[in-house]
N, C-alpha and C positions, 0 to 999 in steps of 0.2 A: 505492500499500500502507500510507504514511503517512497520507495522506487518511482512508484507512478506518480505522485504528488512532486517528487523535484524534476521529473520527465516534464510533466505538465508545466511545469515553473518554468524551465530552459525556454520551450517553445514559447509561451507565452513574452519571456525577455526577449527571445530574438525575433519577435513580429514587434514588440514596441521600439526595438532599437533598428528595424527596417523603416519605420514608419518615421521615428524622427532623423533618420538618415535622408528618405526621401523629401521630408519637408525643408530639411535645411539644404537641400541642392536646389528643390522648388526654389525656394527664397532667392538663393544666388543667380541663380540663372535668369530669375526675372528682374534682379537686378539690374546685372549685366542688356539683357536686352533692352530693357527701360533706358538705359543709359545710353546705349546703340540707339534706339528711336530718338532722346534727344537729340545725339549728334548729326544725325542722318536733317532734324530739323534746326540745325546750327545752336543747340543749347535754348530756342525760342519756344517758352512753354506758350501753350494755347488750350481751351475746350477740345481741340482734335487731335493734339499730342496726347492728353489724357484719358483723351476717349481709347485711342490706340493703345494705351499704356495699360487699360481694363483689357483690353479684348485679348491681348497675347496672352496674358496665363491662363485666362478662359481654355483658350483652343487648346494649350499645351499641358494643361494640368494633367490629361491622363497620361502622357510621357512620363509622368516621374510616381505615378499613383497606382498606376494598372501594372501588374506582376509578368503581364504578356507583351515583349516589345512589339507583338503583331497584335494588339486587340484592335480592334474595327476602326476605334475613335483614332488611334496613332496611324492605320494605312490609310484614313481618310486625310490625317493633315498632311503625309508625307507627301502622298500622290496631289493633291489639287491644293489645300488651304495655302498650305507655305508658302509657297511662290506670288499667290493668289494676294494673299494679304500684304507681303512684301513689297510686291507691285504697287496696291491702294498707297500705304506708307511714300513709298519712292515717289508717287506721282505728286500726291498733293503737298509734298514737299517739295518738288522742284518745278509744277507745274501751276496755271491761274485759270485755265479754262478747260471745259468738257466738248470732247469734239462730235461726242454721240449726243442727238438732241438738238432743242435749242433752248438752252436754259441759258440765264444770264448770267455774265460772267461772277458778278455780286453773290450769285446763289450757291456760288462752288463750295465754299467750305460748307455751309450748310445739307447740300447735297450729301457731302461724305459724312458728316454727322449723323443722318439720317440712315445712309447705308452701314456703317459701323452699330450703331443702334439694332437692327434688322439684322446681325451675323450674332452680335451679343443674346438677341432673344433665341434667335434659333438655336445656339449652343445651349442655351441652358435650360429650354424646352425638350432640345432632344436629351441633355442628360439626364431631364426629369422623367421622359418616359423609359430611358433604360433600366434607371431606377426603380419608375414603378415596376416593370416587367420583373425584374428582379426578384420583387417580392411577390412576385403571383405564387399560386400554387401552379407546379409543373406540368404542364398537359403531358399528354400521352407521346413518350419517344417513336421516333418515325424510323420506320424499321429500314433497317441499314442493310439489310439484302436487299433489297430492291435495287443499288447503287451497287452493288458488286460483282464485280467481270470476271466469267470465267476462262476466257482466252484474252489475258490482259496485252501480252508481246502480240499478239496476230491484230488486234484491236489499235495500238499505240503505230504498227506498221501500217494499214490502210489509211490512218488519218495523214498521218506524214506523203505516203503516196498521194492521198487528194491535195495536199496544200502543195506538194510537184508540180502537179498536174495542174492545179489553178495558175499557178504561179507561170506556167508556160505559156497556158492560153490567154495572161493577162501580158506578156511578151509581144507574142504572136500581136495582141489590138493594137500595143503602142508600135510597133517596127522595131522589135529590140530594146537591149536592154539599154542602149544608146537612148532609145526613145522615151524609158523608162527616167533616166537621169534627167534630160532637156525636163521633163513634166513636172521636175520637183519643184522648179520654178512657178507652175499654177496649176497646183496638184488639185484646188477647187474645182475649176474645167476639164481638168486632163480627167479626173475621175469623176465624173458627172454618170449616175447611173450605175456605175461601177463598185458601190460601194460595199456591196456583195463579195466582190472577189478578195477585200481585204479580209473580209469574216471568213472567206473559205482558207486563204494563206494564213490567219491565224491559229487555225486548226491545228498547226505543227506545234505549237504549246500547250497543248492539250496532250499529244502524243509522248513530248518530252514529259512530261509531267506522271503521265501513268509510269514512264520506263523507271523514272527517278521514284516512283512508290515501288517500283518492284527490284530495287536495287541496281540499278544499272545506270551508276552515277554517270560515269565518265559519258557514256552513249547518251544520256539524255540532256548534258549538258553542251554535248556537241551539236545537238536538234534545235535547243534552243537557244544558242548562238548563229547556227542557220536561220533557224525563222524571224528572230532580232533583225538580221543583216534582208531578209527576205521584204521583211513589213517596213525596215526603213525605207526601201525604195521606193515606198509610195509616197514617202516624204513626211510622214505624221511621227514628229518624234514620241508626242504622248502617247499615240496608238501604237507604236514601235515596242516603247521602255515598258511601260505599263499592260501593254495586251504578251508579252512572251518573259522580261527578264523579273520583273517585280514579284509577277506571281510566281515565279522558281524560286524565291528566296523565299517567299511566303510558304511555300509548302514545303520548302524545304527546312525552315524553322520548326515546322510540326510534323515533321515526318522524318527525318533522320537525326538534325540537330540544332539543337538552339542556338540562333543568331544574338550576339549580343551587339549593343549598339556601334561600338568601334568597328565592327565589321562592316556598317554600312557607310562610314565615312568613304572609304577608299570607294564604293560603288557611287555615290551623290556626286563624286567631285569628275569620276569619268563622265556620268550621266551627265553634270552641267555642261563640261565641254564637249560632251557629242551633243547635247542640244547646239550650243552656241555655233560649232561647227556648221552643221546640217541646217539650221536657220539664217547663217552667212550665205550657204551655198546656194540657197531657195532667191536669196535675195540678188546675192551678185555673180551667183556661180561660181562662188571661189570658198572653199571650205577655210578658211582662215578663221585664225585664233589669237584675238592679242590679248596679254595677259595683263591687267592693272591690279588695282587693289582689291578685296574680297566685297566691297560694298559694286564696283563698278562692275565684276562679273557678275553678282547675284541680279543687279539692274538688268544686266543684260538678256539674261537667261528668265527673268520674271516679267520685263516688256515685251519677252516674245510671245507668252501669254497672253498677252493683250486681254488681262481681265478685270483687271483693277479700276479701269474706267468705264468700264460695263455699269456695273451694280451702282455707283451713286448717278451716273445718268439716267437709267431706269428708276430708281426709287423716287429721284430729285425730281424727274419728271411727271412721275404721276402722283406726288404731292404737289406739287405746284402746279397741277389741271392740266399740263400739254398734251398728256397723254389719257385716254382711258382706262382703268382697271377691268382684266379678260372675265373674270366674274366665273371662273372654272372652266372656259371656252378651251382653253390649253389639255384642260386634264384627260378629255372622251377624245382626242385627235388618233389614238391609237387603232380605233376603228378603221382609219380611213386609211391607214399604213398599208394594208396590202393589196391598195387596189392603183394599179399603174397608171402615170399622168397620162399617157398615151391612149389610155381608154376613160382617161375624163377629163378633157379639158382646162375645166376651170376647178379643179379639182384643191382645196385651200392650203396652207402652210399648214405643217402637221409638223415639223422641227422647231421647238420653243427657241432655238438659236435666229433663226429664219422671221418669226415670229416677232421676238424684239426686236431684232434688225428692224424690222419693216415700220412697226409702231416707233420707235426712235427715230428712223432715216427716210420712212416713206418709199424705201425700196426693197423689194426680195432678196436683192442680191448680197446685203448686207446678212451677215452670221454671226449674231454679238450674245453667246452664251449668256443666260444669266444668273447659274448657280441654281441649288435648288431652293436656296432662304431667296433670293431673288425672283424666282417662279413662284413661292408659294404668294410673295407681298403682291407680285402683277398679278394673281388673279384674286386673292381676298384681303391684301391690306396686313394689318401687323397681328388680326386675330387669325388670320391664315398661316403666316407665321408660327405662330406659339400652337395650333394644333396639327398640323403639317409637321412642324420640327420634336414633337412629342411623339407623334406615330412614327415619323421615320426611327425614332431612338426605341421605340418599342420590336418594329421591324430588326432592327440591326443585332436587337439582344436574341432576338429568338433565333436568328441566321446563327450568331455564335456559337450559341447553347446548342444547335442542334448539330451544324457541320465542324465543329471545333470540340468544344468540351466534352458531349458525350458522343462524338465518334473519336474518341482519343485512340480507345484501346481496341478498334475493329480492325477488320483483316487489312492488309495493306493495299490488296486487291479492289479494297472500298474507293471509288471513284466520287464520292458525295463533298470529301474537302476540295478538291480538284473545280467540282462545279461553284464551292466558297468563295474559293480566292480569286474565281473571275467573274464573279457576280456584287460581290460586296462593295465594291465600289458603284455601280450601279443601283444598286441596293439602297446607297445614301442619298441618288437623286432620282428616287423613285418615280416621282410625280412627273419627270419630265418623258417626255417620246421617246426621243433618243436612249435613256437607260432602259424604258420598256420594252421598246425592240432588242436591247441588249440580253435582257433578260429572258427575254421569247426566248432567242436565236439559241443563245445558252440550253433551254430547257429542251428547244428541240435538237440541237445537236448531244445532248446525253439521252435524248428518247433516242434518236436513232442509233446511237454506241450500244446501247443496251439490247435494242433490235437484232444489230448485228451480232453481237454476240451471242445472244439467241440461237439464231440461224446455222454459226458458226457451229454452234454445238447440236444442233439438228444433223448438221452434214457428218456431225463426228471427227472435228477437227482440234476440239478443244477437249480439255478434262478439269475440272474445276481443282483446285488446288487446297490444300490445308494448310492453315496456316497456324 
């Protein structure tokens, strides 16, 4: 009994020490980041800088208090929010007007203030939804046998074969590799109507992840690098990295070996320089990289996202009465997605980027992604941000519990975790039509994989492995 109490006391002390270490680390990092924000603003304190200094700790808090480095909130921060918020700070400090919409210059800081407030409300409501879901009685577990494969290696081979065929077909359409390289500078127009080819080539990532789960580390790494290169030739930096390399590391973290934060630093550096080089090639047909200070580097790569100016323009234009609220109309556009434009001449815009671009600029050629909080505000104002943010937190918790926490000890031939790492970012933006299309696509792909697996079993080509 005394020994049991002693062990319990040691565990309790360990948890308390861990918590205090995290609190100290969090406070120190927040102080350093706030000093950096002040440095960007030349140490001029204003209500905008104060709001940014409140926002940043709210966004980064899961990095310090979640024991899982690849917690979904951390994935969201690393994949989209870090560069976006940095771009907002950089633009607000160094620019005095918004190029999207028709807001007066004296409304500049007001638009930014409302945009920051929207993000703060979104994050707080999302955290609230997550913790509300975590305190509810656990629902019935998903039967993970539904997502187990009998023939994983054969499935991986077939998927990569489809990837290669899809890429060869794209080369044919573009007139060779040289044609694809030339298309980098105008990829939106060059691949109009061919977005499905990017998704087909992206199947190579699933192939690599299946092989990684089966223990083929070297082969899977080769395939993920090849997939990354093939996706990069379509010109989309984010689609290439977050459609291949990033999911690979998240899956590796859960299935093979835990990744530490220090391991992400070189990956992040390589990704930043790759993003700058590819972005410069698209603009100047030259993959040049100029090395400056850390702020210059972050400013360049964050500016390439072109996101920090969109949200203030959208929020400010709505509050100022320049444009009308969508009132939920963008949330049902997924039902129009399967109908080809060739069959419906007056098909309405369904992609949220195009809808926001048209609202702000009056033309359908502008694609301005509003982020989930921007889309929530575009539809229902502040109440929409609060409710949709809360629902998003609940969804993220359910996904994390189902495919990570409760899926931890399942067979390595279980592909549920692969579905999770490929879709968790889309579920964060689930109100967007583009994210819904990604989710439906991945559901369809995994249904196809399961049907193909059963077909191979019927043919007698595979035999279930017991692990």
